[in-house]
DOTIDREN-367735 format. One record per residue: residue number from 1; residue in one letter; x, y, z of N, C-alpha, C, O in turn. Coordinates in steps of 0.001 Angstrom, whole numbers, plus 500000, padded with zeros to 6 digits. Atoms other than C-alpha are relative to their C-alpha. Last residue first. Example, Ala and Ser with C-alpha at 12.3 -4.5 7.8 and 13.67 -1.06 7.14 Angstrom:
REM residues 2
NODE_2_s_499180_498810_499940_513670_498940_507140_499230_501090_500730_499739_502198_500899
NODE_1_a_500890_498810_500000_512300_495500_507800_500900_501200_500000_501936_501181_500665
This chain:
REM residues 100
NODE_100_x_499026_500025_498898_649931_959667_127009_501382_500449_499580_502299_500477_500401
NODE_99_x_499072_501128_500107_647622_960816_124219_501017_500049_501131_501505_501120_501493
NODE_98_x_500195_500939_498897_644973_963259_125436_500923_498786_499944_500908_497952_500850
NODE_97_x_499776_499331_498721_646157_966166_123256_499890_499024_501179_500601_499176_502172
NODE_96_x_498571_499699_499868_646509_963985_120155_500299_500617_501371_501302_500284_502003
NODE_95_x_499293_501272_499830_643015_962528_120571_501497_500218_500200_502123_499547_501020
NODE_94_x_500329_500508_498654_641561_965998_121089_500752_498708_500275_501329_498537_501349
NODE_93_x_499263_499197_499016_643402_967371_118027_499735_499517_501435_500644_499495_502264
NODE_92_x_498572_500316_500119_642118_964537_115823_500824_500748_501050_501696_500163_501692
NODE_91_x_499812_501371_499535_638528_964916_117015_501479_499612_499989_501976_499022_500948
NODE_90_x_500217_500021_498557_638640_968697_116614_500270_498609_500558_500991_498465_501546
NODE_89_x_498813_499362_499415_640147_968377_113123_499896_500015_501523_500875_499735_502215
NODE_88_x_498885_500967_500092_637432_965881_112143_501275_500570_500612_502021_499849_501274
NODE_87_x_500293_501096_499071_634705_968230_113391_501141_498993_500016_501583_498564_501082
NODE_86_x_499737_499474_498655_636280_971200_111582_499750_498930_501063_500494_498842_502040
NODE_85_x_498542_499845_499864_636418_969222_108314_500363_500490_501399_501322_500004_501997
NODE_84_x_499468_501360_499879_632781_968147_108772_501519_500049_500151_502085_499295_500943
NODE_83_x_500334_500524_498671_631761_971750_109457_500585_498603_500200_501121_498304_501267
NODE_82_x_499165_499298_499032_633633_973018_106376_499728_499501_501421_500661_499339_502209
NODE_81_x_498674_500598_500069_632000_970387_104177_500945_500628_501006_501798_499945_501573
NODE_80_x_499156_499509_501090_628655_971656_105341_501332_499259_500012_501711_498644_501009
NODE_79_x_498622_499673_499620_626326_969593_107493_500768_500480_498777_500706_499867_497712
NODE_78_x_499069_500235_501102_622564_969635_106898_501389_500464_500441_501543_501562_500976
NODE_77_x_499421_498791_500574_620797_969597_110239_500946_499618_498883_501776_498723_499050
NODE_76_x_499084_500292_501101_618446_966874_111447_500465_501320_499410_499650_502148_499002
NODE_75_x_499259_498927_500658_616702_967116_114818_500883_499432_498894_501598_498451_499101
NODE_74_x_500898_498953_500462_614054_965105_116694_500673_501132_499253_500075_502196_499097
NODE_73_x_501410_500358_499848_616632_963055_118599_499128_501196_499601_499188_502257_500222
NODE_72_x_500293_500231_498588_619983_964152_117227_498521_499653_500072_497812_499748_499069
NODE_71_x_501284_500547_499573_621360_964080_113686_499987_499794_501509_500900_499205_502088
NODE_70_x_499839_500146_498564_624082_966150_112027_498622_499608_500520_497637_500308_500285
NODE_69_x_500952_499380_499085_623809_965473_108323_500521_499887_501423_501277_498971_501747
NODE_68_x_499588_500090_498607_626159_964668_105445_499019_500799_500842_498648_501922_500502
NODE_67_x_499962_498720_499280_624563_964055_102086_500475_499743_501419_500200_498692_501998
NODE_66_x_498845_499205_500442_625216_961157_099674_500049_501400_500606_500750_502272_500094
NODE_65_x_500238_499633_501411_621743_959720_100363_501065_500965_499490_500748_501981_498872
NODE_64_x_501268_500532_500484_622377_959751_104121_499785_500520_498582_499784_501728_498345
NODE_63_x_500171_499796_501433_625764_960207_105737_498708_499327_499583_498467_498162_499899
NODE_62_x_500317_501210_500757_625835_960633_109499_499902_500366_498524_499652_501519_498172
NODE_61_x_499944_499907_501457_627367_963173_111855_499662_498645_499375_500194_497611_499779
NODE_60_x_498917_500778_500590_626131_962952_115449_499995_500145_498479_498933_500271_497870
NODE_59_x_500415_500473_501319_624065_965632_117136_501200_499328_499336_502279_499909_499224
NODE_58_x_498912_500282_500931_624736_966033_120867_499440_499419_498706_498749_498401_498722
NODE_57_x_498948_500921_499576_621949_967618_122844_501041_499825_498918_501236_500699_498073
NODE_56_x_500608_501310_499748_618686_969141_121680_501023_498961_500447_500713_497771_500518
NODE_55_x_500963_499812_498915_619918_972749_121945_499298_498693_500346_498681_498592_501407
NODE_54_x_501203_499276_500410_622847_971614_119823_499103_500196_501218_499382_499673_502297
NODE_53_x_500817_499652_498844_626459_970498_120423_498826_500852_499522_499023_501900_498906
NODE_52_x_500345_498588_499911_627820_968930_117238_499115_500228_501217_498134_499512_501416
NODE_51_x_501237_499554_500628_629477_965530_117423_499810_501492_500204_500662_502169_500779
NODE_50_x_500291_498568_499889_632688_963724_118284_498706_500330_499272_498336_499676_498297
NODE_49_x_500134_499295_501273_632883_959975_118788_499630_501457_500250_498933_501778_501213
NODE_48_x_501152_500302_500829_633970_958796_122216_500017_500777_498696_500881_501624_498469
NODE_47_x_500570_498802_500613_637425_958910_123764_498859_499577_499091_499029_498713_498231
NODE_46_x_500342_500075_501417_638426_956100_126100_499283_501269_499529_498517_501896_500262
NODE_45_x_500121_501334_500590_639945_956980_129449_499691_500092_498518_500221_500945_497806
NODE_44_x_500865_500100_501166_641199_960244_130919_500042_498592_499425_501110_498001_499263
NODE_43_x_499506_499565_501305_642597_960627_134403_498971_499785_498906_497771_499684_499163
NODE_42_x_500301_498584_500178_640946_960465_137808_500470_500555_498676_500218_501717_498358
NODE_41_x_498946_499217_499347_642624_957159_138696_499778_501505_499867_500623_502303_500272
NODE_40_x_500073_500195_498534_639404_955285_137937_501029_500824_500749_500803_501215_501894
NODE_39_x_499276_501180_499536_639374_956726_134415_499922_499924_501521_499698_500935_502187
NODE_38_x_499219_499674_498805_636669_959238_133473_500658_498700_500472_499967_497744_500824
NODE_37_x_500203_500761_498771_635591_958364_129939_500866_500529_501135_502018_500911_500927
NODE_36_x_498796_500770_499680_635815_961084_127325_499764_499339_501350_499397_499994_502326
NODE_35_x_499985_500560_498652_632715_962557_125695_501253_499159_500166_501626_498399_499271
NODE_34_x_499698_501425_499912_633239_964687_122619_499994_499598_501467_500464_500338_502332
NODE_33_x_499708_500609_498709_631951_968100_121656_500350_498528_499842_500054_497895_498828
NODE_32_x_499905_501452_500116_631811_970434_118663_500395_499433_501353_501188_500039_502074
NODE_31_x_501330_500594_500082_630558_974008_119066_499988_498498_499805_498916_497895_499738
NODE_30_x_500768_499460_501130_633890_975640_118228_498641_499342_499812_498179_499178_498684
NODE_29_x_499322_498959_500775_635812_973438_120666_499094_500386_498834_498634_499525_498084
NODE_28_x_500660_499202_501041_634402_971274_123425_500982_500926_499304_501924_501440_499908
NODE_27_x_499081_499030_500566_635414_968498_125839_499335_500682_498812_498561_500064_498081
NODE_26_x_500497_499495_501280_632919_966635_128027_500950_501102_499548_501116_502113_500231
NODE_25_x_499660_498596_500183_634357_964446_130803_499391_500409_498661_499225_499568_497777
NODE_24_x_499274_499480_501156_632568_961189_131432_500370_501473_500203_499699_502217_500918
NODE_23_x_499055_500985_500510_631238_958952_134194_500857_500488_498840_501731_499767_498358
NODE_22_x_499029_500502_499028_629494_961543_136363_501083_499103_499421_502188_499056_499961
NODE_21_x_499464_501149_500731_627604_963714_133894_501151_499454_500828_502233_500041_500860
NODE_20_x_501014_501054_499997_625539_965997_136153_500409_498781_499180_499711_497767_499192
NODE_19_x_499902_500840_498803_628626_968094_136919_498975_498873_500027_499145_497917_500784
NODE_18_x_501306_500659_499919_628912_969516_133414_500031_498990_501140_500429_497840_500949
NODE_17_x_500306_500325_498604_631816_971976_133659_498589_499414_500155_497697_500063_500701
NODE_16_x_501259_499391_499579_632889_971831_129997_499660_499553_501421_499790_498372_501742
NODE_15_x_500780_500966_499233_636570_971058_129479_498736_500707_500464_498807_501729_501146
NODE_14_x_500339_499744_498599_638024_973317_126832_499182_498861_500589_498454_498157_499889
NODE_13_x_501022_500955_499583_639893_972667_123611_499743_500221_501482_500669_500236_502293
NODE_12_x_501257_499275_499735_641771_975653_122191_498839_499062_500343_497689_499340_500005
NODE_11_x_500919_500356_501086_644503_973312_120829_498645_500702_500139_497719_500413_499382
NODE_10_x_499359_499598_501249_647144_974982_123015_499111_499718_498794_499180_500423_497787
NODE_9_x_500071_498542_500081_644793_974650_125998_500598_500498_498686_500041_501401_498060
NODE_8_x_501407_499648_500213_644366_970910_125395_499854_501512_499822_499163_501968_498910
NODE_7_x_500309_500343_501400_648133_970476_125003_498547_500336_499670_498256_500822_498578
NODE_6_x_499335_499007_500846_648735_972359_128280_499711_499733_498523_499494_500670_497755
NODE_5_x_500769_498756_499897_646156_970213_130070_500601_501102_499133_499869_501896_498542
NODE_4_x_501249_500202_500738_647874_967062_128789_499170_501279_500018_498643_501689_498984
NODE_3_x_499644_500001_501417_651280_968306_129986_498747_499842_499131_498609_500513_498108
NODE_2_x_499770_498614_500400_649858_969178_133397_500326_500102_498519_499912_501050_497851
NODE_1_x_501286_499364_500199_648466_965633_133728_500170_501447_499527_499409_501912_498678
């Protein structure tokens, strides 16, 4: 577990202290988040899709009419190429950090 925590810290990925979410951990970097299942042994389980943290919750990236958007309930934000690249890098780094 210490090795995983060190990899997360090296990748500037932090665990958000959201106690009202009981079945998942929430990891964040640069405004992007991902839910990770809490394993029965207290470790990390499956990693969910990454999205943008907004005031309306998690906005997921979708492509519509050749445009990339971050979409949450009642919210659509145009996504820049830089944001999509940063989101993909976050997702890749999180998966690498949590690998056994």
